[in-house]
PDB file of N, CA, C and O in Angstrom:
ATOM      1  N   MET A   1     182.688 211.238 169.501  1.00  0.00           N
ATOM      2  CA  MET A   1     182.456 209.925 170.068  1.00  0.00           C
ATOM      3  C   MET A   1     183.757 209.108 170.012  1.00  0.00           C
ATOM      4  O   MET A   1     184.416 209.038 168.975  1.00  0.00           O
ATOM      5  N   LYS A   2     184.099 208.514 171.114  1.00  0.00           N
ATOM      6  CA  LYS A   2     185.305 207.681 171.162  1.00  0.00           C
ATOM      7  C   LYS A   2     184.960 206.299 170.617  1.00  0.00           C
ATOM      8  O   LYS A   2     184.224 205.536 171.243  1.00  0.00           O
ATOM      9  N   ASP A   3     185.506 205.990 169.437  1.00  0.00           N
ATOM     10  CA  ASP A   3     185.162 204.721 168.810  1.00  0.00           C
ATOM     11  C   ASP A   3     186.379 204.005 168.216  1.00  0.00           C
ATOM     12  O   ASP A   3     186.226 203.128 167.366  1.00  0.00           O
ATOM     13  N   ALA A   4     187.583 204.374 168.659  1.00  0.00           N
ATOM     14  CA  ALA A   4     188.797 203.724 168.171  1.00  0.00           C
ATOM     15  C   ALA A   4     189.619 203.233 169.356  1.00  0.00           C
ATOM     16  O   ALA A   4     189.581 203.810 170.443  1.00  0.00           O
ATOM     17  N   THR A   5     190.354 202.170 169.122  1.00  0.00           N
ATOM     18  CA  THR A   5     191.192 201.581 170.159  1.00  0.00           C
ATOM     19  C   THR A   5     192.647 201.678 169.745  1.00  0.00           C
ATOM     20  O   THR A   5     192.984 201.457 168.582  1.00  0.00           O
ATOM     21  N   VAL A   6     193.506 202.008 170.693  1.00  0.00           N
ATOM     22  CA  VAL A   6     194.947 202.047 170.465  1.00  0.00           C
ATOM     23  C   VAL A   6     195.558 200.900 171.249  1.00  0.00           C
ATOM     24  O   VAL A   6     195.245 200.701 172.423  1.00  0.00           O
ATOM     25  N   SER A   7     196.427 200.149 170.595  1.00  0.00           N
ATOM     26  CA  SER A   7     197.095 199.033 171.259  1.00  0.00           C
ATOM     27  C   SER A   7     198.590 199.156 171.005  1.00  0.00           C
ATOM     28  O   SER A   7     199.020 199.313 169.862  1.00  0.00           O
ATOM     29  N   ALA A   8     199.379 199.083 172.065  1.00  0.00           N
ATOM     30  CA  ALA A   8     200.828 199.192 171.927  1.00  0.00           C
ATOM     31  C   ALA A   8     201.499 198.284 172.942  1.00  0.00           C
ATOM     32  O   ALA A   8     201.011 198.105 174.058  1.00  0.00           O
ATOM     33  N   ARG A   9     202.618 197.717 172.538  1.00  0.00           N
ATOM     34  CA  ARG A   9     203.396 196.893 173.457  1.00  0.00           C
ATOM     35  C   ARG A   9     204.497 197.757 174.059  1.00  0.00           C
ATOM     36  O   ARG A   9     205.254 198.407 173.339  1.00  0.00           O
ATOM     37  N   VAL A  10     204.577 197.756 175.382  1.00  0.00           N
ATOM     38  CA  VAL A  10     205.594 198.520 176.098  1.00  0.00           C
ATOM     39  C   VAL A  10     206.233 197.631 177.155  1.00  0.00           C
ATOM     40  O   VAL A  10     205.712 196.567 177.488  1.00  0.00           O
ATOM     41  N   GLU A  11     207.354 198.079 177.672  1.00  0.00           N
ATOM     42  CA  GLU A  11     208.018 197.321 178.734  1.00  0.00           C
ATOM     43  C   GLU A  11     207.144 197.351 179.987  1.00  0.00           C
ATOM     44  O   GLU A  11     206.554 198.379 180.319  1.00  0.00           O
ATOM     45  N   TRP A  12     207.071 196.217 180.673  1.00  0.00           N
ATOM     46  CA  TRP A  12     206.198 196.073 181.840  1.00  0.00           C
ATOM     47  C   TRP A  12     206.487 197.133 182.903  1.00  0.00           C
ATOM     48  O   TRP A  12     205.562 197.758 183.422  1.00  0.00           O
ATOM     49  N   ASN A  13     207.764 197.338 183.228  1.00  0.00           N
ATOM     50  CA  ASN A  13     208.103 198.289 184.299  1.00  0.00           C
ATOM     51  C   ASN A  13     207.763 199.722 183.898  1.00  0.00           C
ATOM     52  O   ASN A  13     207.368 200.519 184.749  1.00  0.00           O
ATOM     53  N   VAL A  14     207.908 200.061 182.624  1.00  0.00           N
ATOM     54  CA  VAL A  14     207.551 201.401 182.159  1.00  0.00           C
ATOM     55  C   VAL A  14     206.041 201.599 182.297  1.00  0.00           C
ATOM     56  O   VAL A  14     205.586 202.642 182.766  1.00  0.00           O
ATOM     57  N   LYS A  15     205.275 200.597 181.886  1.00  0.00           N
ATOM     58  CA  LYS A  15     203.818 200.670 181.975  1.00  0.00           C
ATOM     59  C   LYS A  15     203.355 200.825 183.412  1.00  0.00           C
ATOM     60  O   LYS A  15     202.557 201.713 183.713  1.00  0.00           O
ATOM     61  N   THR A  16     203.838 199.984 184.295  1.00  0.00           N
ATOM     62  CA  THR A  16     203.359 200.025 185.678  1.00  0.00           C
ATOM     63  C   THR A  16     203.795 201.296 186.395  1.00  0.00           C
ATOM     64  O   THR A  16     203.028 201.861 187.175  1.00  0.00           O
ATOM     65  N   GLU A  17     205.012 201.747 186.142  1.00  0.00           N
ATOM     66  CA  GLU A  17     205.489 202.970 186.795  1.00  0.00           C
ATOM     67  C   GLU A  17     204.677 204.184 186.330  1.00  0.00           C
ATOM     68  O   GLU A  17     204.278 205.024 187.137  1.00  0.00           O
ATOM     69  N   ALA A  18     204.442 204.261 185.025  1.00  0.00           N
ATOM     70  CA  ALA A  18     203.654 205.383 184.490  1.00  0.00           C
ATOM     71  C   ALA A  18     202.213 205.324 184.996  1.00  0.00           C
ATOM     72  O   ALA A  18     201.652 206.350 185.380  1.00  0.00           O
ATOM     73  N   GLU A  19     201.618 204.145 185.000  1.00  0.00           N
ATOM     74  CA  GLU A  19     200.239 204.024 185.460  1.00  0.00           C
ATOM     75  C   GLU A  19     200.097 204.330 186.941  1.00  0.00           C
ATOM     76  O   GLU A  19     199.085 204.889 187.363  1.00  0.00           O
ATOM     77  N   ASP A  20     201.105 203.967 187.742  1.00  0.00           N
ATOM     78  CA  ASP A  20     201.078 204.309 189.169  1.00  0.00           C
ATOM     79  C   ASP A  20     201.063 205.825 189.363  1.00  0.00           C
ATOM     80  O   ASP A  20     200.320 206.346 190.194  1.00  0.00           O
ATOM     81  N   ILE A  21     201.887 206.521 188.589  1.00  0.00           N
ATOM     82  CA  ILE A  21     201.935 207.982 188.683  1.00  0.00           C
ATOM     83  C   ILE A  21     200.609 208.582 188.241  1.00  0.00           C
ATOM     84  O   ILE A  21     200.076 209.470 188.907  1.00  0.00           O
ATOM     85  N   LEU A  22     200.072 208.103 187.122  1.00  0.00           N
ATOM     86  CA  LEU A  22     198.790 208.624 186.637  1.00  0.00           C
ATOM     87  C   LEU A  22     197.672 208.367 187.638  1.00  0.00           C
ATOM     88  O   LEU A  22     196.799 209.214 187.823  1.00  0.00           O
ATOM     89  N   GLN A  23     197.692 207.208 188.284  1.00  0.00           N
ATOM     90  CA  GLN A  23     196.674 206.892 189.286  1.00  0.00           C
ATOM     91  C   GLN A  23     196.754 207.881 190.453  1.00  0.00           C
ATOM     92  O   GLN A  23     195.729 208.358 190.939  1.00  0.00           O
ATOM     93  N   LYS A  24     197.972 208.184 190.898  1.00  0.00           N
ATOM     94  CA  LYS A  24     198.140 209.149 191.989  1.00  0.00           C
ATOM     95  C   LYS A  24     197.633 210.526 191.590  1.00  0.00           C
ATOM     96  O   LYS A  24     197.121 211.275 192.422  1.00  0.00           O
ATOM     97  N   LEU A  25     197.780 210.857 190.297  1.00  0.00           N
ATOM     98  CA  LEU A  25     197.302 212.138 189.790  1.00  0.00           C
ATOM     99  C   LEU A  25     195.801 212.123 189.493  1.00  0.00           C
ATOM    100  O   LEU A  25     195.191 213.169 189.274  1.00  0.00           O
ATOM    101  N   GLY A  26     195.213 210.919 189.490  1.00  0.00           N
ATOM    102  CA  GLY A  26     193.790 210.796 189.189  1.00  0.00           C
ATOM    103  C   GLY A  26     193.472 210.970 187.713  1.00  0.00           C
ATOM    104  O   GLY A  26     192.376 211.402 187.357  1.00  0.00           O
ATOM    105  N   ILE A  27     194.429 210.634 186.853  1.00  0.00           N
ATOM    106  CA  ILE A  27     194.241 210.796 185.415  1.00  0.00           C
ATOM    107  C   ILE A  27     194.224 209.416 184.750  1.00  0.00           C
ATOM    108  O   ILE A  27     195.189 208.662 184.873  1.00  0.00           O
ATOM    109  N   PRO A  28     193.142 209.082 184.052  1.00  0.00           N
ATOM    110  CA  PRO A  28     193.108 207.800 183.335  1.00  0.00           C
ATOM    111  C   PRO A  28     194.118 207.775 182.181  1.00  0.00           C
ATOM    112  O   PRO A  28     194.400 208.808 181.573  1.00  0.00           O
ATOM    113  N   VAL A  29     194.652 206.597 181.888  1.00  0.00           N
ATOM    114  CA  VAL A  29     195.614 206.434 180.805  1.00  0.00           C
ATOM    115  C   VAL A  29     195.014 206.919 179.489  1.00  0.00           C
ATOM    116  O   VAL A  29     195.707 207.555 178.694  1.00  0.00           O
ATOM    117  N   SER A  30     193.762 206.635 179.254  1.00  0.00           N
ATOM    118  CA  SER A  30     193.125 207.026 177.988  1.00  0.00           C
ATOM    119  C   SER A  30     193.116 208.546 177.809  1.00  0.00           C
ATOM    120  O   SER A  30     193.216 209.032 176.683  1.00  0.00           O
ATOM    121  N   VAL A  31     193.000 209.297 178.898  1.00  0.00           N
ATOM    122  CA  VAL A  31     193.017 210.762 178.810  1.00  0.00           C
ATOM    123  C   VAL A  31     194.405 211.236 178.370  1.00  0.00           C
ATOM    124  O   VAL A  31     194.518 212.154 177.558  1.00  0.00           O
ATOM    125  N   VAL A  32     195.455 210.613 178.901  1.00  0.00           N
ATOM    126  CA  VAL A  32     196.819 210.993 178.532  1.00  0.00           C
ATOM    127  C   VAL A  32     197.088 210.666 177.064  1.00  0.00           C
ATOM    128  O   VAL A  32     197.662 211.481 176.342  1.00  0.00           O
ATOM    129  N   ILE A  33     196.680 209.490 176.625  1.00  0.00           N
ATOM    130  CA  ILE A  33     196.884 209.100 175.223  1.00  0.00           C
ATOM    131  C   ILE A  33     196.106 210.037 174.301  1.00  0.00           C
ATOM    132  O   ILE A  33     196.638 210.495 173.290  1.00  0.00           O
ATOM    133  N   ASN A  34     194.862 210.321 174.641  1.00  0.00           N
ATOM    134  CA  ASN A  34     194.050 211.226 173.835  1.00  0.00           C
ATOM    135  C   ASN A  34     194.695 212.618 173.784  1.00  0.00           C
ATOM    136  O   ASN A  34     194.729 213.249 172.727  1.00  0.00           O
ATOM    137  N   SER A  35     195.201 213.089 174.915  1.00  0.00           N
ATOM    138  CA  SER A  35     195.870 214.400 174.967  1.00  0.00           C
ATOM    139  C   SER A  35     197.124 214.411 174.101  1.00  0.00           C
ATOM    140  O   SER A  35     197.383 215.386 173.395  1.00  0.00           O
ATOM    141  N   LEU A  36     197.896 213.340 174.151  1.00  0.00           N
ATOM    142  CA  LEU A  36     199.097 213.246 173.328  1.00  0.00           C
ATOM    143  C   LEU A  36     198.728 213.305 171.852  1.00  0.00           C
ATOM    144  O   LEU A  36     199.347 214.047 171.089  1.00  0.00           O
ATOM    145  N   TYR A  37     197.733 212.537 171.445  1.00  0.00           N
ATOM    146  CA  TYR A  37     197.302 212.544 170.047  1.00  0.00           C
ATOM    147  C   TYR A  37     196.835 213.938 169.625  1.00  0.00           C
ATOM    148  O   TYR A  37     197.144 214.385 168.520  1.00  0.00           O
ATOM    149  N   ARG A  38     196.103 214.617 170.486  1.00  0.00           N
ATOM    150  CA  ARG A  38     195.632 215.971 170.162  1.00  0.00           C
ATOM    151  C   ARG A  38     196.800 216.947 170.011  1.00  0.00           C
ATOM    152  O   ARG A  38     196.773 217.820 169.143  1.00  0.00           O
ATOM    153  N   GLN A  39     197.832 216.799 170.860  1.00  0.00           N
ATOM    154  CA  GLN A  39     199.009 217.652 170.755  1.00  0.00           C
ATOM    155  C   GLN A  39     199.784 217.372 169.466  1.00  0.00           C
ATOM    156  O   GLN A  39     200.323 218.293 168.853  1.00  0.00           O
ATOM    157  N   ILE A  40     199.838 216.123 169.061  1.00  0.00           N
ATOM    158  CA  ILE A  40     200.488 215.766 167.796  1.00  0.00           C
ATOM    159  C   ILE A  40     199.767 216.450 166.634  1.00  0.00           C
ATOM    160  O   ILE A  40     200.403 216.983 165.725  1.00  0.00           O
ATOM    161  N   ILE A  41     198.445 216.429 166.677  1.00  0.00           N
ATOM    162  CA  ILE A  41     197.652 217.092 165.635  1.00  0.00           C
ATOM    163  C   ILE A  41     197.886 218.596 165.686  1.00  0.00           C
ATOM    164  O   ILE A  41     198.143 219.217 164.654  1.00  0.00           O
ATOM    165  N   TYR A  42     197.801 219.184 166.868  1.00  0.00           N
ATOM    166  CA  TYR A  42     197.940 220.625 167.040  1.00  0.00           C
ATOM    167  C   TYR A  42     199.309 221.125 166.568  1.00  0.00           C
ATOM    168  O   TYR A  42     199.405 222.164 165.914  1.00  0.00           O
ATOM    169  N   ARG A  43     200.360 220.383 166.902  1.00  0.00           N
ATOM    170  CA  ARG A  43     201.730 220.812 166.583  1.00  0.00           C
ATOM    171  C   ARG A  43     202.231 220.264 165.252  1.00  0.00           C
ATOM    172  O   ARG A  43     203.305 220.640 164.781  1.00  0.00           O
ATOM    173  N   HIS A  44     201.452 219.379 164.652  1.00  0.00           N
ATOM    174  CA  HIS A  44     201.883 218.702 163.417  1.00  0.00           C
ATOM    175  C   HIS A  44     203.196 217.969 163.637  1.00  0.00           C
ATOM    176  O   HIS A  44     204.075 217.970 162.774  1.00  0.00           O
ATOM    177  N   GLY A  45     203.316 217.354 164.782  1.00  0.00           N
ATOM    178  CA  GLY A  45     204.524 216.605 165.124  1.00  0.00           C
ATOM    179  C   GLY A  45     204.481 216.190 166.581  1.00  0.00           C
ATOM    180  O   GLY A  45     203.516 216.470 167.291  1.00  0.00           O
ATOM    181  N   VAL A  46     205.516 215.535 167.010  1.00  0.00           N
ATOM    182  CA  VAL A  46     205.623 215.072 168.391  1.00  0.00           C
ATOM    183  C   VAL A  46     205.831 216.292 169.290  1.00  0.00           C
ATOM    184  O   VAL A  46     206.667 217.144 168.986  1.00  0.00           O
ATOM    185  N   PRO A  47     205.078 216.389 170.402  1.00  0.00           N
ATOM    186  CA  PRO A  47     205.135 217.599 171.236  1.00  0.00           C
ATOM    187  C   PRO A  47     206.314 217.685 172.198  1.00  0.00           C
ATOM    188  O   PRO A  47     206.259 218.425 173.180  1.00  0.00           O
ATOM    189  N   PHE A  48     207.353 216.954 171.932  1.00  0.00           N
ATOM    190  CA  PHE A  48     208.563 217.049 172.734  1.00  0.00           C
ATOM    191  C   PHE A  48     209.735 216.688 171.836  1.00  0.00           C
ATOM    192  O   PHE A  48     209.562 216.055 170.794  1.00  0.00           O
ATOM    193  N   THR A  49     210.919 217.093 172.247  1.00  0.00           N
ATOM    194  CA  THR A  49     212.104 216.875 171.432  1.00  0.00           C
ATOM    195  C   THR A  49     212.556 215.429 171.516  1.00  0.00           C
ATOM    196  O   THR A  49     212.651 214.854 172.600  1.00  0.00           O
ATOM    197  N   LEU A  50     212.829 214.860 170.374  1.00  0.00           N
ATOM    198  CA  LEU A  50     213.388 213.513 170.296  1.00  0.00           C
ATOM    199  C   LEU A  50     214.815 213.645 169.791  1.00  0.00           C
ATOM    200  O   LEU A  50     215.046 214.081 168.663  1.00  0.00           O
ATOM    201  N   THR A  51     215.769 213.266 170.630  1.00  0.00           N
ATOM    202  CA  THR A  51     217.171 213.361 170.257  1.00  0.00           C
ATOM    203  C   THR A  51     217.906 212.093 170.653  1.00  0.00           C
ATOM    204  O   THR A  51     217.480 211.360 171.545  1.00  0.00           O
ATOM    205  N   VAL A  52     218.987 211.855 169.991  1.00  0.00           N
ATOM    206  CA  VAL A  52     219.857 210.747 170.357  1.00  0.00           C
ATOM    207  C   VAL A  52     220.776 211.267 171.453  1.00  0.00           C
ATOM    208  O   VAL A  52     221.476 212.258 171.248  1.00  0.00           O
ATOM    209  N   PRO A  53     220.785 210.606 172.631  1.00  0.00           N
ATOM    210  CA  PRO A  53     221.636 211.108 173.709  1.00  0.00           C
ATOM    211  C   PRO A  53     223.110 211.052 173.320  1.00  0.00           C
ATOM    212  O   PRO A  53     223.545 210.159 172.592  1.00  0.00           O
ATOM    213  N   GLN A  54     223.860 212.015 173.817  1.00  0.00           N
ATOM    214  CA  GLN A  54     225.294 212.053 173.561  1.00  0.00           C
ATOM    215  C   GLN A  54     225.960 210.960 174.388  1.00  0.00           C
ATOM    216  O   GLN A  54     225.718 210.828 175.588  1.00  0.00           O
ATOM    217  N   GLU A  55     226.790 210.195 173.731  1.00  0.00           N
ATOM    218  CA  GLU A  55     227.493 209.136 174.447  1.00  0.00           C
ATOM    219  C   GLU A  55     228.559 209.760 175.348  1.00  0.00           C
ATOM    220  O   GLU A  55     229.256 210.692 174.945  1.00  0.00           O
ATOM    221  N   PRO A  56     228.676 209.239 176.564  1.00  0.00           N
ATOM    222  CA  PRO A  56     229.704 209.790 177.454  1.00  0.00           C
ATOM    223  C   PRO A  56     231.099 209.487 176.901  1.00  0.00           C
ATOM    224  O   PRO A  56     231.319 208.481 176.226  1.00  0.00           O
ATOM    225  N   LYS A  57     232.018 210.379 177.206  1.00  0.00           N
ATOM    226  CA  LYS A  57     233.405 210.164 176.784  1.00  0.00           C
ATOM    227  C   LYS A  57     233.989 208.992 177.555  1.00  0.00           C
ATOM    228  O   LYS A  57     233.703 208.796 178.736  1.00  0.00           O
ATOM    229  N   THR A  58     234.800 208.231 176.869  1.00  0.00           N
ATOM    230  CA  THR A  58     235.528 207.157 177.548  1.00  0.00           C
ATOM    231  C   THR A  58     236.788 207.736 178.178  1.00  0.00           C
ATOM    232  O   THR A  58     237.214 208.843 177.848  1.00  0.00           O
ATOM    233  N   LEU A  59     237.365 206.983 179.072  1.00  0.00           N
ATOM    234  CA  LEU A  59     238.558 207.442 179.794  1.00  0.00           C
ATOM    235  C   LEU A  59     239.677 207.839 178.838  1.00  0.00           C
ATOM    236  O   LEU A  59     240.354 208.844 179.051  1.00  0.00           O
ATOM    237  N   ASP A  60     239.868 207.049 177.787  1.00  0.00           N
ATOM    238  CA  ASP A  60     240.964 207.350 176.855  1.00  0.00           C
ATOM    239  C   ASP A  60     240.699 208.594 175.998  1.00  0.00           C
ATOM    240  O   ASP A  60     241.624 209.111 175.372  1.00  0.00           O
ATOM    241  N   ALA A  61     239.448 209.085 175.961  1.00  0.00           N
ATOM    242  CA  ALA A  61     239.124 210.288 175.187  1.00  0.00           C
ATOM    243  C   ALA A  61     239.128 211.548 176.059  1.00  0.00           C
ATOM    244  O   ALA A  61     238.983 212.657 175.545  1.00  0.00           O
ATOM    245  N   MET A  62     239.293 211.380 177.365  1.00  0.00           N
ATOM    246  CA  MET A  62     239.280 212.526 178.284  1.00  0.00           C
ATOM    247  C   MET A  62     240.687 213.051 178.541  1.00  0.00           C
ATOM    248  O   MET A  62     241.668 212.307 178.544  1.00  0.00           O
ATOM    249  N   THR A  63     240.745 214.350 178.755  1.00  0.00           N
ATOM    250  CA  THR A  63     242.011 214.929 179.212  1.00  0.00           C
ATOM    251  C   THR A  63     242.126 214.661 180.720  1.00  0.00           C
ATOM    252  O   THR A  63     241.146 214.300 181.371  1.00  0.00           O
ATOM    253  N   LYS A  64     243.300 214.836 181.247  1.00  0.00           N
ATOM    254  CA  LYS A  64     243.507 214.647 182.682  1.00  0.00           C
ATOM    255  C   LYS A  64     242.626 215.620 183.474  1.00  0.00           C
ATOM    256  O   LYS A  64     242.093 215.264 184.525  1.00  0.00           O
ATOM    257  N   GLU A  65     242.477 216.846 182.966  1.00  0.00           N
ATOM    258  CA  GLU A  65     241.655 217.860 183.632  1.00  0.00           C
ATOM    259  C   GLU A  65     240.177 217.457 183.637  1.00  0.00           C
ATOM    260  O   GLU A  65     239.484 217.622 184.641  1.00  0.00           O
ATOM    261  N   GLU A  66     239.705 216.928 182.505  1.00  0.00           N
ATOM    262  CA  GLU A  66     238.298 216.493 182.429  1.00  0.00           C
ATOM    263  C   GLU A  66     238.038 215.352 183.407  1.00  0.00           C
ATOM    264  O   GLU A  66     237.021 215.345 184.101  1.00  0.00           O
ATOM    265  N   LEU A  67     238.953 214.392 183.461  1.00  0.00           N
ATOM    266  CA  LEU A  67     238.807 213.266 184.387  1.00  0.00           C
ATOM    267  C   LEU A  67     238.802 213.762 185.824  1.00  0.00           C
ATOM    268  O   LEU A  67     237.957 213.349 186.618  1.00  0.00           O
ATOM    269  N   ASN A  68     239.730 214.638 186.166  1.00  0.00           N
ATOM    270  CA  ASN A  68     239.793 215.161 187.532  1.00  0.00           C
ATOM    271  C   ASN A  68     238.518 215.922 187.891  1.00  0.00           C
ATOM    272  O   ASN A  68     238.028 215.812 189.015  1.00  0.00           O
ATOM    273  N   ALA A  69     237.980 216.691 186.949  1.00  0.00           N
ATOM    274  CA  ALA A  69     236.746 217.440 187.197  1.00  0.00           C
ATOM    275  C   ALA A  69     235.580 216.483 187.439  1.00  0.00           C
ATOM    276  O   ALA A  69     234.765 216.715 188.332  1.00  0.00           O
ATOM    277  N   LYS A  70     235.496 215.409 186.651  1.00  0.00           N
ATOM    278  CA  LYS A  70     234.426 214.427 186.842  1.00  0.00           C
ATOM    279  C   LYS A  70     234.557 213.731 188.194  1.00  0.00           C
ATOM    280  O   LYS A  70     233.571 213.548 188.909  1.00  0.00           O
ATOM    281  N   LEU A  71     235.779 213.347 188.533  1.00  0.00           N
ATOM    282  CA  LEU A  71     236.002 212.680 189.822  1.00  0.00           C
ATOM    283  C   LEU A  71     235.671 213.613 190.987  1.00  0.00           C
ATOM    284  O   LEU A  71     235.075 213.187 191.977  1.00  0.00           O
ATOM    285  N   GLN A  72     236.055 214.875 190.869  1.00  0.00           N
ATOM    286  CA  GLN A  72     235.764 215.849 191.920  1.00  0.00           C
ATOM    287  C   GLN A  72     234.255 216.028 192.067  1.00  0.00           C
ATOM    288  O   GLN A  72     233.726 216.050 193.178  1.00  0.00           O
ATOM    289  N   HIS A  73     233.571 216.156 190.929  1.00  0.00           N
ATOM    290  CA  HIS A  73     232.116 216.323 190.954  1.00  0.00           C
ATOM    291  C   HIS A  73     231.446 215.112 191.620  1.00  0.00           C
ATOM    292  O   HIS A  73     230.555 215.269 192.455  1.00  0.00           O
ATOM    293  N   SER A  74     231.881 213.919 191.246  1.00  0.00           N
ATOM    294  CA  SER A  74     231.311 212.698 191.831  1.00  0.00           C
ATOM    295  C   SER A  74     231.578 212.618 193.327  1.00  0.00           C
ATOM    296  O   SER A  74     230.707 212.217 194.099  1.00  0.00           O
ATOM    297  N   PHE A  75     232.780 213.000 193.731  1.00  0.00           N
ATOM    298  CA  PHE A  75     233.142 212.999 195.141  1.00  0.00           C
ATOM    299  C   PHE A  75     232.245 213.957 195.930  1.00  0.00           C
ATOM    300  O   PHE A  75     231.773 213.620 197.016  1.00  0.00           O
ATOM    301  N   GLU A  76     232.013 215.149 195.381  1.00  0.00           N
ATOM    302  CA  GLU A  76     231.153 216.138 196.039  1.00  0.00           C
ATOM    303  C   GLU A  76     229.704 215.643 196.129  1.00  0.00           C
ATOM    304  O   GLU A  76     229.029 215.855 197.136  1.00  0.00           O
ATOM    305  N   GLN A  77     229.240 214.986 195.074  1.00  0.00           N
ATOM    306  CA  GLN A  77     227.885 214.410 195.112  1.00  0.00           C
ATOM    307  C   GLN A  77     227.788 213.359 196.207  1.00  0.00           C
ATOM    308  O   GLN A  77     226.797 213.302 196.934  1.00  0.00           O
ATOM    309  N   SER A  78     228.810 212.536 196.323  1.00  0.00           N
ATOM    310  CA  SER A  78     228.821 211.490 197.335  1.00  0.00           C
ATOM    311  C   SER A  78     228.767 212.083 198.745  1.00  0.00           C
ATOM    312  O   SER A  78     228.016 211.614 199.599  1.00  0.00           O
ATOM    313  N   LEU A  79     229.574 213.117 198.971  1.00  0.00           N
ATOM    314  CA  LEU A  79     229.598 213.756 200.288  1.00  0.00           C
ATOM    315  C   LEU A  79     228.257 214.399 200.648  1.00  0.00           C
ATOM    316  O   LEU A  79     227.882 214.445 201.820  1.00  0.00           O
ATOM    317  N   SER A  80     227.538 214.895 199.641  1.00  0.00           N
ATOM    318  CA  SER A  80     226.254 215.562 199.899  1.00  0.00           C
ATOM    319  C   SER A  80     225.073 214.591 199.905  1.00  0.00           C
ATOM    320  O   SER A  80     223.927 215.009 200.069  1.00  0.00           O
ATOM    321  N   GLY A  81     225.349 213.296 199.726  1.00  0.00           N
ATOM    322  CA  GLY A  81     224.273 212.304 199.791  1.00  0.00           C
ATOM    323  C   GLY A  81     223.500 212.139 198.492  1.00  0.00           C
ATOM    324  O   GLY A  81     222.465 211.473 198.466  1.00  0.00           O
ATOM    325  N   GLN A  82     223.985 212.730 197.435  1.00  0.00           N
ATOM    326  CA  GLN A  82     223.335 212.559 196.138  1.00  0.00           C
ATOM    327  C   GLN A  82     223.806 211.263 195.514  1.00  0.00           C
ATOM    328  O   GLN A  82     224.803 210.676 195.934  1.00  0.00           O
ATOM    329  N   GLY A  83     223.075 210.829 194.507  1.00  0.00           N
ATOM    330  CA  GLY A  83     223.477 209.615 193.808  1.00  0.00           C
ATOM    331  C   GLY A  83     222.778 208.398 194.371  1.00  0.00           C
ATOM    332  O   GLY A  83     221.831 208.513 195.149  1.00  0.00           O
ATOM    333  N   SER A  84     223.254 207.231 193.972  1.00  0.00           N
ATOM    334  CA  SER A  84     222.654 205.962 194.363  1.00  0.00           C
ATOM    335  C   SER A  84     223.687 205.091 195.058  1.00  0.00           C
ATOM    336  O   SER A  84     224.881 205.187 194.773  1.00  0.00           O
ATOM    337  N   PRO A  85     223.230 204.242 195.969  1.00  0.00           N
ATOM    338  CA  PRO A  85     224.164 203.320 196.622  1.00  0.00           C
ATOM    339  C   PRO A  85     224.813 202.384 195.608  1.00  0.00           C
ATOM    340  O   PRO A  85     224.194 202.005 194.613  1.00  0.00           O
ATOM    341  N   PHE A  86     226.049 202.019 195.866  1.00  0.00           N
ATOM    342  CA  PHE A  86     226.858 201.157 195.002  1.00  0.00           C
ATOM    343  C   PHE A  86     226.102 199.903 194.588  1.00  0.00           C
ATOM    344  O   PHE A  86     226.036 199.585 193.400  1.00  0.00           O
ATOM    345  N   ASP A  87     225.523 199.178 195.564  1.00  0.00           N
ATOM    346  CA  ASP A  87     224.831 197.928 195.270  1.00  0.00           C
ATOM    347  C   ASP A  87     223.638 198.153 194.342  1.00  0.00           C
ATOM    348  O   ASP A  87     223.379 197.344 193.450  1.00  0.00           O
ATOM    349  N   GLN A  88     222.918 199.245 194.551  1.00  0.00           N
ATOM    350  CA  GLN A  88     221.748 199.544 193.720  1.00  0.00           C
ATOM    351  C   GLN A  88     222.162 199.794 192.269  1.00  0.00           C
ATOM    352  O   GLN A  88     221.495 199.330 191.344  1.00  0.00           O
ATOM    353  N   VAL A  89     223.238 200.511 192.074  1.00  0.00           N
ATOM    354  CA  VAL A  89     223.715 200.808 190.723  1.00  0.00           C
ATOM    355  C   VAL A  89     224.039 199.517 189.987  1.00  0.00           C
ATOM    356  O   VAL A  89     223.620 199.336 188.844  1.00  0.00           O
ATOM    357  N   PHE A  90     224.772 198.625 190.620  1.00  0.00           N
ATOM    358  CA  PHE A  90     225.144 197.386 189.958  1.00  0.00           C
ATOM    359  C   PHE A  90     223.948 196.465 189.763  1.00  0.00           C
ATOM    360  O   PHE A  90     223.877 195.762 188.755  1.00  0.00           O
ATOM    361  N   ASP A  91     223.012 196.451 190.697  1.00  0.00           N
ATOM    362  CA  ASP A  91     221.789 195.669 190.501  1.00  0.00           C
ATOM    363  C   ASP A  91     221.020 196.166 189.277  1.00  0.00           C
ATOM    364  O   ASP A  91     220.514 195.364 188.492  1.00  0.00           O
ATOM    365  N   GLU A  92     220.934 197.490 189.114  1.00  0.00           N
ATOM    366  CA  GLU A  92     220.245 198.063 187.959  1.00  0.00           C
ATOM    367  C   GLU A  92     220.984 197.748 186.664  1.00  0.00           C
ATOM    368  O   GLU A  92     220.355 197.443 185.651  1.00  0.00           O
ATOM    369  N   LEU A  93     222.319 197.820 186.689  1.00  0.00           N
ATOM    370  CA  LEU A  93     223.094 197.500 185.502  1.00  0.00           C
ATOM    371  C   LEU A  93     222.914 196.047 185.111  1.00  0.00           C
ATOM    372  O   LEU A  93     222.726 195.741 183.934  1.00  0.00           O
ATOM    373  N   GLU A  94     222.970 195.145 186.085  1.00  0.00           N
ATOM    374  CA  GLU A  94     222.797 193.735 185.808  1.00  0.00           C
ATOM    375  C   GLU A  94     221.392 193.449 185.301  1.00  0.00           C
ATOM    376  O   GLU A  94     221.203 192.602 184.427  1.00  0.00           O
ATOM    377  N   GLY A  95     220.398 194.160 185.852  1.00  0.00           N
ATOM    378  CA  GLY A  95     219.014 193.971 185.408  1.00  0.00           C
ATOM    379  C   GLY A  95     218.800 194.428 183.982  1.00  0.00           C
ATOM    380  O   GLY A  95     217.992 193.844 183.260  1.00  0.00           O
ATOM    381  N   SER A  96     219.512 195.465 183.560  1.00  0.00           N
ATOM    382  CA  SER A  96     219.339 195.970 182.197  1.00  0.00           C
ATOM    383  C   SER A  96     219.995 195.057 181.181  1.00  0.00           C
ATOM    384  O   SER A  96     219.680 195.136 179.994  1.00  0.00           O
ATOM    385  N   LEU A  97     220.896 194.198 181.612  1.00  0.00           N
ATOM    386  CA  LEU A  97     221.556 193.264 180.706  1.00  0.00           C
ATOM    387  C   LEU A  97     220.742 191.996 180.504  1.00  0.00           C
ATOM    388  O   LEU A  97     220.979 191.237 179.564  1.00  0.00           O
ATOM    389  N   ALA A  98     219.786 191.773 181.387  1.00  0.00           N
ATOM    390  CA  ALA A  98     218.993 190.530 181.308  1.00  0.00           C
ATOM    391  C   ALA A  98     217.959 190.581 180.215  1.00  0.00           C
ATOM    392  O   ALA A  98     217.216 189.618 180.022  1.00  0.00           O
TER     393      ALA A  98
END
């Protein structure tokens, strides 16, 4: 019998984006939370890896070859239409600072 309530504060955009995806999949949020809790019990821990992301190297820590390789890779991504438009990137950066 389901007789407990879980309450958590999350960022608004994370909540709405996740709920939109779950709605498209036809899965209620409570089913996902219940599944996560069951996986924690089953695995005796969090069912995915939690790691601290590696910080990107700064320009002064890169060799000339590493910098050239990064620039070449970025240039190739740009030519193939990958990545995000310049304005969008800066809008997202400015939004994360607010």
